[in-house]
Backbone and ligand atoms as CSV (ligand in chain L), in Angstrom:
chain,resi,resn,atom,element,x,y,z
A,1,MET,N,N,-24.245,-35.281,260.631
A,1,MET,CA,C,-24.521,-33.840,260.606
A,1,MET,C,C,-23.223,-33.035,260.519
A,2,ALA,N,N,-22.330,-33.440,261.370
A,2,ALA,CA,C,-21.063,-32.725,261.370
A,2,ALA,C,C,-20.411,-32.813,259.998
A,3,ASN,N,N,-20.489,-34.029,259.424
A,3,ASN,CA,C,-19.927,-34.209,258.089
A,3,ASN,C,C,-20.581,-33.308,257.062
A,4,PHE,N,N,-21.940,-33.296,257.123
A,4,PHE,CA,C,-22.657,-32.457,256.165
A,4,PHE,C,C,-22.226,-30.998,256.285
A,5,ASN,N,N,-22.175,-30.549,257.547
A,5,ASN,CA,C,-21.784,-29.146,257.750
A,5,ASN,C,C,-20.383,-28.862,257.222
A,6,THR,N,N,-19.500,-29.825,257.470
A,6,THR,CA,C,-18.124,-29.624,257.005
A,6,THR,C,C,-18.081,-29.516,255.482
A,7,VAL,N,N,-18.833,-30.484,254.865
A,7,VAL,CA,C,-18.842,-30.469,253.401
A,7,VAL,C,C,-19.456,-29.173,252.879
A,8,ALA,N,N,-20.621,-28.810,253.495
A,8,ALA,CA,C,-21.297,-27.582,253.052
A,8,ALA,C,C,-20.378,-26.379,253.245
A,9,GLY,N,N,-19.724,-26.387,254.404
A,9,GLY,CA,C,-18.805,-25.277,254.694
A,9,GLY,C,C,-17.701,-25.207,253.658
A,10,CYS,N,N,-17.202,-26.366,253.284
A,10,CYS,CA,C,-16.125,-26.400,252.291
A,10,CYS,C,C,-16.607,-25.860,250.952
A,11,VAL,N,N,-17.800,-26.324,250.570
A,11,VAL,CA,C,-18.345,-25.876,249.291
A,11,VAL,C,C,-18.505,-24.357,249.290
A,12,LEU,N,N,-19.079,-23.862,250.385
A,12,LEU,CA,C,-19.300,-22.423,250.504
A,12,LEU,C,C,-17.969,-21.659,250.457
A,13,ALA,N,N,-17.035,-22.223,251.224
A,13,ALA,CA,C,-15.724,-21.567,251.276
A,13,ALA,C,C,-15.096,-21.554,249.892
A,14,SER,N,N,-15.214,-22.692,249.187
A,14,SER,CA,C,-14.634,-22.754,247.833
A,14,SER,C,C,-15.293,-21.722,246.926
A,15,ALA,N,N,-16.650,-21.654,247.038
A,15,ALA,CA,C,-17.359,-20.710,246.176
A,15,ALA,C,C,-16.896,-19.285,246.462
A,16,LEU,N,N,-16.813,-18.972,247.760
A,16,LEU,CA,C,-16.359,-17.628,248.131
A,16,LEU,C,C,-14.944,-17.368,247.610
A,17,PHE,N,N,-14.130,-18.400,247.809
A,17,PHE,CA,C,-12.740,-18.258,247.369
A,17,PHE,C,C,-12.685,-17.987,245.856
A,18,ALA,N,N,-13.509,-18.791,245.137
A,18,ALA,CA,C,-13.520,-18.621,243.683
A,18,ALA,C,C,-13.944,-17.213,243.298
A,19,MET,N,N,-14.986,-16.710,244.019
A,19,MET,CA,C,-15.455,-15.354,243.709
A,19,MET,C,C,-14.363,-14.323,243.972
A,20,VAL,N,N,-13.719,-14.516,245.143
A,20,VAL,CA,C,-12.677,-13.552,245.503
A,20,VAL,C,C,-11.536,-13.603,244.471
A,21,VAL,N,N,-11.154,-14.861,244.148
A,21,VAL,CA,C,-10.068,-14.992,243.174
A,21,VAL,C,C,-10.473,-14.352,241.844
A,22,GLY,N,N,-11.759,-14.634,241.483
A,22,GLY,CA,C,-12.245,-14.057,240.225
A,22,GLY,C,C,-12.142,-12.547,240.233
A,23,LYS,N,N,-12.615,-11.929,241.319
A,23,LYS,CA,C,-12.575,-10.458,241.402
A,23,LYS,C,C,-11.135,-9.956,241.370
A,24,VAL,N,N,-10.317,-10.658,242.204
A,24,VAL,CA,C,-8.927,-10.197,242.273
A,24,VAL,C,C,-8.250,-10.336,240.907
A,25,SER,N,N,-8.485,-11.494,240.249
A,25,SER,CA,C,-7.782,-11.652,238.969
A,25,SER,C,C,-8.335,-10.686,237.925
A,26,ASN,N,N,-9.624,-10.407,237.998
A,26,ASN,CA,C,-10.161,-9.369,237.102
A,26,ASN,C,C,-9.418,-8.061,237.303
A,27,ALA,N,N,-9.309,-7.747,238.621
A,27,ALA,CA,C,-8.677,-6.474,238.930
A,27,ALA,C,C,-7.227,-6.471,238.451
A,28,VAL,N,N,-6.579,-7.641,238.564
A,28,VAL,CA,C,-5.172,-7.692,238.169
A,28,VAL,C,C,-5.022,-7.730,236.648
A,29,VAL,N,N,-5.902,-8.545,236.006
A,29,VAL,CA,C,-5.721,-8.770,234.570
A,29,VAL,C,C,-6.161,-7.570,233.742
A,30,HIS,N,N,-7.275,-6.940,234.136
A,30,HIS,CA,C,-7.806,-5.874,233.291
A,30,HIS,C,C,-6.842,-4.737,233.022
A,31,PRO,N,N,-6.204,-4.220,234.069
A,31,PRO,CA,C,-5.282,-3.121,233.769
A,31,PRO,C,C,-4.214,-3.521,232.750
A,32,HIS,N,N,-3.784,-4.804,232.815
A,32,HIS,CA,C,-2.774,-5.233,231.841
A,32,HIS,C,C,-3.319,-5.188,230.435
A,33,LYS,N,N,-4.583,-5.648,230.293
A,33,LYS,CA,C,-5.175,-5.646,228.953
A,33,LYS,C,C,-5.262,-4.214,228.417
A,34,LEU,N,N,-5.552,-3.273,229.318
A,34,LEU,CA,C,-5.658,-1.889,228.854
A,34,LEU,C,C,-4.294,-1.301,228.529
A,35,ASP,N,N,-3.318,-1.695,229.325
A,35,ASP,CA,C,-1.990,-1.114,229.119
A,35,ASP,C,C,-1.443,-1.372,227.723
A,36,LYS,N,N,-1.609,-2.595,227.253
A,36,LYS,CA,C,-0.904,-2.946,226.009
A,36,LYS,C,C,-1.314,-2.092,224.813
A,37,PRO,N,N,-2.638,-2.033,224.509
A,37,PRO,CA,C,-3.004,-1.218,223.344
A,37,PRO,C,C,-2.580,0.237,223.519
A,38,ALA,N,N,-2.705,0.731,224.773
A,38,ALA,CA,C,-2.333,2.127,224.997
A,38,ALA,C,C,-0.872,2.344,224.631
A,39,ILE,N,N,-0.023,1.422,225.006
A,39,ILE,CA,C,1.399,1.569,224.698
A,39,ILE,C,C,1.623,1.429,223.192
A,40,ALA,N,N,0.922,0.463,222.574
A,40,ALA,CA,C,1.121,0.225,221.146
A,40,ALA,C,C,0.772,1.476,220.340
A,41,VAL,N,N,-0.331,2.116,220.693
A,41,VAL,CA,C,-0.755,3.306,219.953
A,41,VAL,C,C,0.290,4.409,220.083
A,42,VAL,N,N,0.750,4.611,221.311
A,42,VAL,CA,C,1.748,5.653,221.537
A,42,VAL,C,C,3.025,5.329,220.779
A,43,ASP,N,N,3.358,4.013,220.715
A,43,ASP,CA,C,4.585,3.606,220.030
A,43,ASP,C,C,4.521,3.849,218.532
A,44,GLU,N,N,3.371,3.513,217.934
A,44,GLU,CA,C,3.321,3.522,216.475
A,44,GLU,C,C,3.082,4.912,215.896
A,45,ALA,N,N,2.286,5.716,216.613
A,45,ALA,CA,C,1.907,7.001,216.037
A,45,ALA,C,C,3.094,7.852,215.561
A,46,PRO,N,N,4.111,8.061,216.393
A,46,PRO,CA,C,5.193,8.936,215.937
A,46,PRO,C,C,5.943,8.355,214.739
A,47,THR,N,N,6.117,7.016,214.714
A,47,THR,CA,C,6.842,6.390,213.608
A,47,THR,C,C,6.134,6.669,212.286
A,48,THR,N,N,4.799,6.452,212.270
A,48,THR,CA,C,4.042,6.653,211.046
A,48,THR,C,C,4.128,8.116,210.606
A,49,GLN,N,N,3.988,9.006,211.575
A,49,GLN,CA,C,4.040,10.425,211.228
A,49,GLN,C,C,5.388,10.806,210.655
A,50,ALA,N,N,6.452,10.331,211.283
A,50,ALA,CA,C,7.789,10.679,210.828
A,50,ALA,C,C,7.995,10.165,209.398
A,51,ALA,N,N,7.534,8.943,209.129
A,51,ALA,CA,C,7.746,8.355,207.805
A,51,ALA,C,C,7.033,9.165,206.723
A,52,SER,N,N,5.813,9.623,207.015
A,52,SER,CA,C,5.089,10.335,205.969
A,52,SER,C,C,5.536,11.793,205.868
A,53,ALA,N,N,6.124,12.317,206.921
A,53,ALA,CA,C,6.562,13.706,206.872
A,53,ALA,C,C,7.916,13.841,206.178
A,54,ALA,N,N,8.711,12.780,206.207
A,54,ALA,CA,C,10.094,12.862,205.737
A,54,ALA,C,C,10.282,13.235,204.253
A,55,PRO,N,N,9.590,12.569,203.275
A,55,PRO,CA,C,9.892,12.819,201.863
A,55,PRO,C,C,9.806,14.295,201.446
A,56,ALA,N,N,8.877,15.053,202.020
A,56,ALA,CA,C,8.825,16.509,201.842
A,56,ALA,C,C,8.700,17.005,200.400
A,57,GLU,N,N,9.118,18.196,200.170
A,57,GLU,CA,C,8.939,19.058,198.993
A,57,GLU,C,C,8.261,18.495,197.746
A,58,LEU,N,N,8.893,17.584,196.978
A,58,LEU,CA,C,8.349,17.195,195.681
A,58,LEU,C,C,7.576,15.883,195.724
A,59,PRO,N,N,6.319,15.888,195.296
A,59,PRO,CA,C,5.627,14.610,195.137
A,59,PRO,C,C,6.238,13.868,193.948
A,60,PRO,N,N,6.193,12.538,193.937
A,60,PRO,CA,C,6.848,11.791,192.859
A,60,PRO,C,C,6.312,12.175,191.487
A,61,ILE,N,N,7.207,12.303,190.503
A,61,ILE,CA,C,6.822,12.703,189.145
A,61,ILE,C,C,6.397,11.468,188.338
A,62,GLY,N,N,6.871,10.288,188.754
A,62,GLY,CA,C,6.606,9.050,188.017
A,62,GLY,C,C,5.171,8.890,187.540
A,63,PRO,N,N,4.192,8.989,188.453
A,63,PRO,CA,C,2.800,8.773,188.053
A,63,PRO,C,C,2.285,9.795,187.029
A,64,LYS,N,N,2.976,10.940,186.893
A,64,LYS,CA,C,2.519,11.995,185.976
A,64,LYS,C,C,3.023,11.769,184.548
A,65,LEU,N,N,4.009,10.874,184.383
A,65,LEU,CA,C,4.689,10.782,183.092
A,65,LEU,C,C,3.832,10.160,181.996
A,66,ALA,N,N,3.021,9.166,182.354
A,66,ALA,CA,C,2.219,8.480,181.342
A,66,ALA,C,C,1.285,9.464,180.632
A,67,GLY,N,N,0.757,10.440,181.395
A,67,GLY,CA,C,-0.177,11.402,180.815
A,67,GLY,C,C,0.498,12.674,180.327
A,68,ALA,N,N,1.837,12.706,180.350
A,68,ALA,CA,C,2.547,13.937,179.977
A,68,ALA,C,C,2.553,14.119,178.457
A,69,ASN,N,N,2.802,15.358,178.034
A,69,ASN,CA,C,2.730,15.730,176.623
A,69,ASN,C,C,4.145,15.929,176.056
A,70,VAL,N,N,4.593,14.963,175.255
A,70,VAL,CA,C,5.955,14.980,174.719
A,70,VAL,C,C,6.195,16.221,173.854
A,71,GLU,N,N,5.219,16.583,173.015
A,71,GLU,CA,C,5.369,17.745,172.136
A,71,GLU,C,C,5.511,19.032,172.939
A,72,ALA,N,N,4.660,19.169,173.955
A,72,ALA,CA,C,4.758,20.349,174.819
A,72,ALA,C,C,6.107,20.359,175.522
A,73,GLY,N,N,6.564,19.180,175.928
A,73,GLY,CA,C,7.861,19.066,176.596
A,73,GLY,C,C,8.995,19.494,175.690
A,74,LYS,N,N,8.911,19.111,174.417
A,74,LYS,CA,C,9.946,19.503,173.458
A,74,LYS,C,C,9.972,21.026,173.302
A,75,ALA,N,N,8.783,21.632,173.223
A,75,ALA,CA,C,8.695,23.095,173.088
A,75,ALA,C,C,9.304,23.787,174.301
A,76,ILE,N,N,9.012,23.279,175.492
A,76,ILE,CA,C,9.581,23.877,176.712
A,76,ILE,C,C,11.099,23.698,176.708
A,77,PHE,N,N,11.543,22.508,176.301
A,77,PHE,CA,C,12.992,22.246,176.249
A,77,PHE,C,C,13.685,23.237,175.315
A,78,MET,N,N,13.082,23.448,174.134
A,78,MET,CA,C,13.697,24.354,173.159
A,78,MET,C,C,13.823,25.769,173.717
A,79,LYS,N,N,12.869,26.166,174.532
A,79,LYS,CA,C,12.891,27.513,175.109
A,79,LYS,C,C,13.829,27.607,176.311
A,80,GLN,N,N,13.810,26.584,177.154
A,80,GLN,CA,C,14.464,26.691,178.472
A,80,GLN,C,C,15.826,26.010,178.561
A,81,CYS,N,N,16.029,24.956,177.795
A,81,CYS,CA,C,17.213,24.124,178.014
A,81,CYS,C,C,18.169,24.110,176.818
A,82,PHE,N,N,17.619,24.361,175.625
A,82,PHE,CA,C,18.406,24.147,174.404
A,82,PHE,C,C,19.587,25.100,174.290
A,83,THR,N,N,19.528,26.280,174.921
A,83,THR,CA,C,20.685,27.177,174.921
A,83,THR,C,C,21.911,26.440,175.452
A,84,CYS,N,N,21.714,25.534,176.353
A,84,CYS,CA,C,22.847,24.859,177.003
A,84,CYS,C,C,22.959,23.375,176.659
A,85,HIS,N,N,21.888,22.747,176.187
A,85,HIS,CA,C,21.911,21.293,175.975
A,85,HIS,C,C,21.395,20.892,174.594
A,86,THR,N,N,22.072,19.926,173.947
A,86,THR,CA,C,21.492,19.239,172.796
A,86,THR,C,C,20.940,17.902,173.297
A,87,THR,N,N,20.058,17.303,172.481
A,87,THR,CA,C,19.472,16.010,172.897
A,87,THR,C,C,19.637,14.933,171.822
A,88,ASP,N,N,20.217,15.316,170.655
A,88,ASP,CA,C,20.335,14.316,169.585
A,88,ASP,C,C,21.529,13.395,169.829
A,89,LYS,N,N,21.462,12.221,169.176
A,89,LYS,CA,C,22.527,11.231,169.346
A,89,LYS,C,C,23.845,11.799,168.817
A,90,GLY,N,N,24.873,11.776,169.651
A,90,GLY,CA,C,26.179,12.307,169.253
A,90,GLY,C,C,26.213,13.819,169.210
A,91,GLY,N,N,25.173,14.474,169.714
A,91,GLY,CA,C,25.097,15.930,169.707
A,91,GLY,C,C,26.208,16.563,170.543
A,92,ALA,N,N,26.481,17.828,170.214
A,92,ALA,CA,C,27.595,18.519,170.868
A,92,ALA,C,C,27.301,18.819,172.334
A,93,ASN,N,N,28.367,18.888,173.110
A,93,ASN,CA,C,28.275,19.494,174.434
A,93,ASN,C,C,28.296,20.992,174.228
A,94,LYS,N,N,27.412,21.704,174.910
A,94,LYS,CA,C,27.439,23.169,174.827
A,94,LYS,C,C,27.876,23.680,176.190
A,95,VAL,N,N,27.109,24.623,176.757
A,95,VAL,CA,C,27.432,25.041,178.129
A,95,VAL,C,C,27.192,23.849,179.059
A,96,GLY,N,N,26.175,23.038,178.718
A,96,GLY,CA,C,25.892,21.796,179.452
A,96,GLY,C,C,26.138,20.587,178.561
A,97,PRO,N,N,26.166,19.396,179.134
A,97,PRO,CA,C,26.445,18.178,178.358
A,97,PRO,C,C,25.275,17.781,177.456
A,98,ASN,N,N,25.577,17.044,176.393
A,98,ASN,CA,C,24.540,16.456,175.539
A,98,ASN,C,C,23.678,15.505,176.398
A,99,LEU,N,N,22.363,15.506,176.116
A,99,LEU,CA,C,21.447,14.743,176.977
A,99,LEU,C,C,20.823,13.534,176.266
A,100,TRP,N,N,21.435,13.070,175.183
A,100,TRP,CA,C,20.925,11.846,174.526
A,100,TRP,C,C,20.907,10.697,175.526
A,101,ASP,N,N,19.797,9.982,175.609
A,101,ASP,CA,C,19.683,8.793,176.465
A,101,ASP,C,C,19.970,9.114,177.935
A,102,ILE,N,N,19.465,10.266,178.391
A,102,ILE,CA,C,19.801,10.711,179.753
A,102,ILE,C,C,19.087,9.877,180.831
A,103,VAL,N,N,17.884,9.370,180.525
A,103,VAL,CA,C,17.169,8.568,181.547
A,103,VAL,C,C,17.923,7.254,181.766
A,104,GLY,N,N,18.343,7.036,182.994
A,104,GLY,CA,C,19.081,5.819,183.321
A,104,GLY,C,C,20.579,5.942,183.068
A,105,ARG,N,N,20.996,7.114,182.487
A,105,ARG,CA,C,22.436,7.304,182.227
A,105,ARG,C,C,23.140,7.620,183.534
A,106,LYS,N,N,24.387,7.193,183.635
A,106,LYS,CA,C,25.185,7.478,184.827
A,106,LYS,C,C,25.322,8.998,184.965
A,107,LYS,N,N,25.278,9.497,186.184
A,107,LYS,CA,C,25.414,10.941,186.397
A,107,LYS,C,C,26.825,11.406,186.062
A,108,ALA,N,N,26.876,12.606,185.499
A,108,ALA,CA,C,28.166,13.260,185.214
A,108,ALA,C,C,29.105,12.351,184.430
A,109,ALA,N,N,28.575,11.688,183.392
A,109,ALA,CA,C,29.391,10.682,182.700
A,109,ALA,C,C,29.467,10.882,181.199
A,110,HIS,N,N,28.985,12.020,180.671
A,110,HIS,CA,C,29.046,12.168,179.217
A,110,HIS,C,C,30.462,12.517,178.786
A,111,PRO,N,N,31.000,11.770,177.799
A,111,PRO,CA,C,32.394,11.982,177.381
A,111,PRO,C,C,32.632,13.416,176.922
A,112,GLY,N,N,33.771,13.941,177.296
A,112,GLY,CA,C,34.202,15.237,176.796
A,112,GLY,C,C,33.595,16.425,177.512
A,113,PHE,N,N,32.818,16.211,178.555
A,113,PHE,CA,C,32.259,17.363,179.275
A,113,PHE,C,C,32.937,17.504,180.640
A,114,GLY,N,N,33.276,18.740,180.982
A,114,GLY,CA,C,33.910,19.000,182.272
A,114,GLY,C,C,32.879,19.297,183.346
A,115,TYR,N,N,32.499,18.288,184.077
A,115,TYR,CA,C,31.467,18.449,185.122
A,115,TYR,C,C,32.046,19.112,186.359
A,116,SER,N,N,31.163,19.698,187.144
A,116,SER,CA,C,31.564,20.227,188.452
A,116,SER,C,C,31.901,19.045,189.362
A,117,SER,N,N,32.720,19.295,190.356
A,117,SER,CA,C,33.030,18.203,191.287
A,117,SER,C,C,31.777,17.849,192.088
A,118,ALA,N,N,30.893,18.829,192.268
A,118,ALA,CA,C,29.656,18.564,193.025
A,118,ALA,C,C,28.797,17.514,192.321
A,119,LEU,N,N,28.577,17.676,191.005
A,119,LEU,CA,C,27.752,16.698,190.290
A,119,LEU,C,C,28.497,15.374,190.138
A,120,SER,N,N,29.816,15.448,189.932
A,120,SER,CA,C,30.607,14.217,189.817
A,120,SER,C,C,30.502,13.382,191.088
A,121,ALA,N,N,30.382,14.076,192.227
A,121,ALA,CA,C,30.341,13.366,193.505
A,121,ALA,C,C,28.951,12.838,193.834
A,122,LYS,N,N,27.940,13.235,193.043
A,122,LYS,CA,C,26.559,12.884,193.388
A,122,LYS,C,C,26.338,11.361,193.336
A,123,GLY,N,N,26.794,10.737,192.294
A,123,GLY,CA,C,26.721,9.272,192.202
A,123,GLY,C,C,25.378,8.754,191.723
A,124,GLY,N,N,25.366,7.550,191.184
A,124,GLY,CA,C,24.131,6.895,190.740
A,124,GLY,C,C,23.739,7.272,189.321
A,125,ASP,N,N,22.606,6.742,188.867
A,125,ASP,CA,C,22.090,7.009,187.523
A,125,ASP,C,C,20.952,8.024,187.594
A,126,TRP,N,N,20.638,8.612,186.436
A,126,TRP,CA,C,19.548,9.599,186.380
A,126,TRP,C,C,18.192,8.885,186.315
A,127,SER,N,N,17.563,8.709,187.458
A,127,SER,CA,C,16.187,8.195,187.487
A,127,SER,C,C,15.244,9.336,187.110
A,128,TYR,N,N,14.004,9.008,186.806
A,128,TYR,CA,C,13.011,10.053,186.524
A,128,TYR,C,C,12.932,11.032,187.697
A,129,GLU,N,N,12.943,10.487,188.921
A,129,GLU,CA,C,12.801,11.343,190.110
A,129,GLU,C,C,14.016,12.261,190.268
A,130,ASP,N,N,15.208,11.731,189.994
A,130,ASP,CA,C,16.411,12.562,190.130
A,130,ASP,C,C,16.404,13.697,189.099
A,131,ILE,N,N,16.008,13.389,187.860
A,131,ILE,CA,C,15.936,14.443,186.840
A,131,ILE,C,C,14.920,15.496,187.286
A,132,ASP,N,N,13.806,15.028,187.856
A,132,ASP,CA,C,12.787,15.967,188.323
A,132,ASP,C,C,13.365,16.920,189.364
A,133,HIS,N,N,14.106,16.381,190.325
A,133,HIS,CA,C,14.710,17.245,191.348
A,133,HIS,C,C,15.728,18.195,190.725
A,134,MET,N,N,16.500,17.698,189.775
A,134,MET,CA,C,17.538,18.519,189.122
A,134,MET,C,C,16.904,19.708,188.415
A,135,ILE,N,N,15.826,19.471,187.656
A,135,ILE,CA,C,15.272,20.588,186.881
A,135,ILE,C,C,14.276,21.413,187.698
A,136,PHE,N,N,13.887,20.907,188.867
A,136,PHE,CA,C,13.052,21.712,189.775
A,136,PHE,C,C,13.907,22.832,190.365
A,137,LYS,N,N,15.084,22.475,190.854
A,137,LYS,CA,C,16.011,23.467,191.411
A,137,LYS,C,C,17.406,22.855,191.448
A,138,PRO,N,N,18.162,23.050,190.362
A,138,PRO,CA,C,19.485,22.409,190.284
A,138,PRO,C,C,20.374,22.717,191.483
A,139,THR,N,N,20.359,23.974,191.935
A,139,THR,CA,C,21.301,24.357,192.996
A,139,THR,C,C,20.936,23.764,194.351
A,140,THR,N,N,19.665,23.374,194.522
A,140,THR,CA,C,19.266,22.716,195.763
A,140,THR,C,C,19.587,21.232,195.688
A,141,TYR,N,N,19.344,20.645,194.504
A,141,TYR,CA,C,19.575,19.204,194.353
A,141,TYR,C,C,21.072,18.879,194.372
A,142,VAL,N,N,21.868,19.714,193.693
A,142,VAL,CA,C,23.326,19.521,193.680
A,142,VAL,C,C,23.982,20.831,194.114
A,143,ARG,N,N,24.289,20.939,195.397
A,143,ARG,CA,C,24.949,22.163,195.870
A,143,ARG,C,C,26.304,22.310,195.203
A,144,GLY,N,N,26.481,23.435,194.489
A,144,GLY,CA,C,27.762,23.648,193.809
A,144,GLY,C,C,27.734,23.237,192.346
A,145,THR,N,N,26.535,22.945,191.795
A,145,THR,CA,C,26.461,22.573,190.376
A,145,THR,C,C,26.798,23.764,189.485
A,146,LYS,N,N,27.258,23.446,188.260
A,146,LYS,CA,C,27.528,24.486,187.264
A,146,LYS,C,C,26.280,24.815,186.458
A,147,MET,N,N,25.210,24.058,186.653
A,147,MET,CA,C,24.000,24.298,185.863
A,147,MET,C,C,23.306,25.549,186.396
A,148,ALA,N,N,23.563,26.676,185.707
A,148,ALA,CA,C,23.029,27.957,186.141
A,148,ALA,C,C,21.630,28.139,185.567
A,149,PHE,N,N,20.682,27.474,186.175
A,149,PHE,CA,C,19.299,27.489,185.688
A,149,PHE,C,C,18.385,27.600,186.900
A,150,ALA,N,N,17.431,28.539,186.834
A,150,ALA,CA,C,16.585,28.810,187.996
A,150,ALA,C,C,15.702,27.624,188.349
A,151,GLY,N,N,15.265,26.858,187.343
A,151,GLY,CA,C,14.406,25.708,187.620
A,151,GLY,C,C,13.015,25.885,187.051
A,152,LEU,N,N,12.328,24.766,186.887
A,152,LEU,CA,C,10.949,24.766,186.394
A,152,LEU,C,C,10.029,24.470,187.578
A,153,PRO,N,N,9.351,25.492,188.108
A,153,PRO,CA,C,8.515,25.265,189.290
A,153,PRO,C,C,7.241,24.471,188.987
A,154,LYS,N,N,6.772,24.495,187.729
A,154,LYS,CA,C,5.492,23.844,187.433
A,154,LYS,C,C,5.675,22.349,187.179
A,155,GLU,N,N,4.984,21.554,187.972
A,155,GLU,CA,C,5.110,20.102,187.874
A,155,GLU,C,C,4.761,19.590,186.478
A,156,GLN,N,N,3.697,20.148,185.883
A,156,GLN,CA,C,3.277,19.690,184.554
A,156,GLN,C,C,4.375,19.921,183.521
A,157,GLU,N,N,5.036,21.062,183.611
A,157,GLU,CA,C,6.117,21.367,182.664
A,157,GLU,C,C,7.285,20.402,182.837
A,158,ARG,N,N,7.599,20.082,184.104
A,158,ARG,CA,C,8.710,19.141,184.335
A,158,ARG,C,C,8.335,17.759,183.809
A,159,ALA,N,N,7.094,17.352,184.036
A,159,ALA,CA,C,6.649,16.039,183.538
A,159,ALA,C,C,6.750,16.006,182.012
A,160,ASP,N,N,6.330,17.075,181.350
A,160,ASP,CA,C,6.376,17.128,179.890
A,160,ASP,C,C,7.832,17.066,179.386
A,161,VAL,N,N,8.712,17.844,180.023
A,161,VAL,CA,C,10.123,17.862,179.596
A,161,VAL,C,C,10.756,16.482,179.798
A,162,ILE,N,N,10.481,15.859,180.940
A,162,ILE,CA,C,11.069,14.539,181.223
A,162,ILE,C,C,10.522,13.503,180.234
A,163,ALA,N,N,9.225,13.607,179.915
A,163,ALA,CA,C,8.634,12.679,178.941
A,163,ALA,C,C,9.303,12.859,177.572
A,164,TYR,N,N,9.623,14.109,177.228
A,164,TYR,CA,C,10.335,14.362,175.964
A,164,TYR,C,C,11.755,13.787,176.018
A,165,LEU,N,N,12.482,14.050,177.112
A,165,LEU,CA,C,13.857,13.542,177.228
A,165,LEU,C,C,13.880,12.015,177.107
A,166,ARG,N,N,12.850,11.377,177.672
A,166,ARG,CA,C,12.764,9.913,177.623
A,166,ARG,C,C,12.737,9.395,176.187
A,167,THR,N,N,12.092,10.170,175.289
A,167,THR,CA,C,11.991,9.710,173.893
A,167,THR,C,C,13.317,9.874,173.149
A,168,MET,N,N,14.228,10.682,173.696
A,168,MET,CA,C,15.496,10.918,173.019
A,168,MET,C,C,16.493,9.830,173.403
A,169,ALA,N,N,16.212,8.622,172.935
A,169,ALA,CA,C,17.038,7.450,173.235
A,169,ALA,C,C,16.721,6.375,172.208
A,170,GLU,N,N,17.680,5.478,171.969
A,170,GLU,CA,C,17.457,4.370,171.041
A,170,GLU,C,C,16.224,3.586,171.494
A,171,THR,N,N,16.234,3.187,172.753
A,171,THR,CA,C,15.117,2.450,173.348
A,171,THR,C,C,14.675,3.189,174.609
A,172,PRO,N,N,13.584,3.961,174.519
A,172,PRO,CA,C,13.141,4.702,175.715
A,172,PRO,C,C,12.920,3.759,176.895
A,173,LYS,N,N,13.364,4.184,178.058
A,173,LYS,CA,C,13.204,3.384,179.276
A,173,LYS,C,C,11.712,3.240,179.589
A,174,PRO,N,N,11.336,2.113,180.194
A,174,PRO,CA,C,9.915,1.929,180.539
A,174,PRO,C,C,9.434,3.027,181.483
A,175,LEU,N,N,8.161,3.382,181.346
A,175,LEU,CA,C,7.577,4.356,182.278
A,175,LEU,C,C,7.414,3.667,183.635
A,176,PRO,N,N,7.532,4.429,184.714
A,176,PRO,CA,C,7.428,3.823,186.034
A,176,PRO,C,C,5.992,3.365,186.326
L,1,HEC,C1,C,22.549,27.935,181.556
L,1,HEC,C2,C,22.804,26.653,180.977
L,1,HEC,C3,C,21.865,25.525,181.326
L,1,HEC,C4,C,20.489,25.481,181.195
L,1,HEC,C5,C,19.556,26.597,180.760
L,1,HEC,C6,C,20.103,24.136,181.559
L,1,HEC,N1,N,21.203,23.403,181.908
L,1,HEC,FE1,FE,21.223,21.444,182.433
L,1,HEC,N2,N,23.212,21.539,182.786
L,1,HEC,C7,C,24.000,22.652,182.566
L,1,HEC,C8,C,25.343,22.375,183.030
L,1,HEC,C9,C,26.515,23.359,183.011
L,1,HEC,C10,C,25.341,21.054,183.532
L,1,HEC,C11,C,26.476,20.317,184.221
L,1,HEC,C12,C,26.311,20.587,185.701
L,1,HEC,C13,C,27.517,20.271,186.583
L,1,HEC,O1,O,28.531,19.726,186.109
L,1,HEC,O2,O,27.405,20.568,187.779
L,1,HEC,C14,C,23.983,20.541,183.344
L,1,HEC,C15,C,23.574,19.275,183.680
L,1,HEC,C16,C,22.321,18.754,183.405
L,1,HEC,C17,C,21.937,17.399,183.617
L,1,HEC,C18,C,22.829,16.270,184.124
L,1,HEC,C19,C,23.603,15.702,182.926
L,1,HEC,C20,C,24.607,14.601,183.221
L,1,HEC,O3,O,25.272,14.167,182.271
L,1,HEC,O4,O,24.750,14.179,184.374
L,1,HEC,C21,C,20.634,17.288,183.226
L,1,HEC,C22,C,19.758,16.052,183.283
L,1,HEC,C23,C,20.208,18.591,182.789
L,1,HEC,N3,N,21.252,19.466,182.902
L,1,HEC,C24,C,18.940,18.886,182.311
L,1,HEC,C25,C,18.516,20.165,181.959
L,1,HEC,C26,C,17.178,20.476,181.521
L,1,HEC,C27,C,16.081,19.458,181.286
L,1,HEC,C28,C,17.123,21.824,181.354
L,1,HEC,C29,C,15.901,22.661,180.978
L,1,HEC,C30,C,14.750,22.514,181.839
L,1,HEC,C31,C,18.445,22.355,181.646
L,1,HEC,N4,N,19.263,21.317,182.018
L,1,HEC,C32,C,18.801,23.683,181.551
L,1,HEC,C33,C,23.602,23.848,182.035
L,1,HEC,C34,C,22.291,24.208,181.775
């Protein structure tokens, strides 16, 4: 009898212990499970927001180029840019440099043209996006530029002009 009671007591005690441990570990483990996602959400939210807020002002022009109108771009160029720029191969520098093969051309690198130190210091090649920023607002894109041009605010017009400039090359650069 004594043995039975001892065994029964042990079993009962173990069961109680297990229940208590279960409750305690639930209580201990659950808050941890909740903490992690809460921290992760707080961690990631600002990063994502900052990344999408950063590019700002101009949406990329690249996707607009395939559907742009080269003829319309040429007409806009003749009205807005031709006073200062030629686009034919070996064309003269005027108030601004000749723009033959300008897409992918090194910045401020056309022979015989006296560039501003601001544009000379800019560095890199003329990507579609860089040309877009330049003709959107030259003085904002290159502080101190000599290009005295107010800019083309309309995205469609800039896409058309850039599509036209792209054709003024031996081998037009691939569209993005
Ligand atoms: C009033 C004259 C003027 C007008 C109008 C003008 N530009 Fe310019 N452009 C310049 C000058 C000057 C420079 C050189 C800028 C410098 O050295 O800072 C230049 C530079 C550029 C460059 C960089 C060339 C290089 O070799 O790095 C591009 C591209 C350009 N212009 C495109 C255009 C386009 C497209 C238009 C029309 C939408 C236009 N420009 C209108 C005067 C003009």
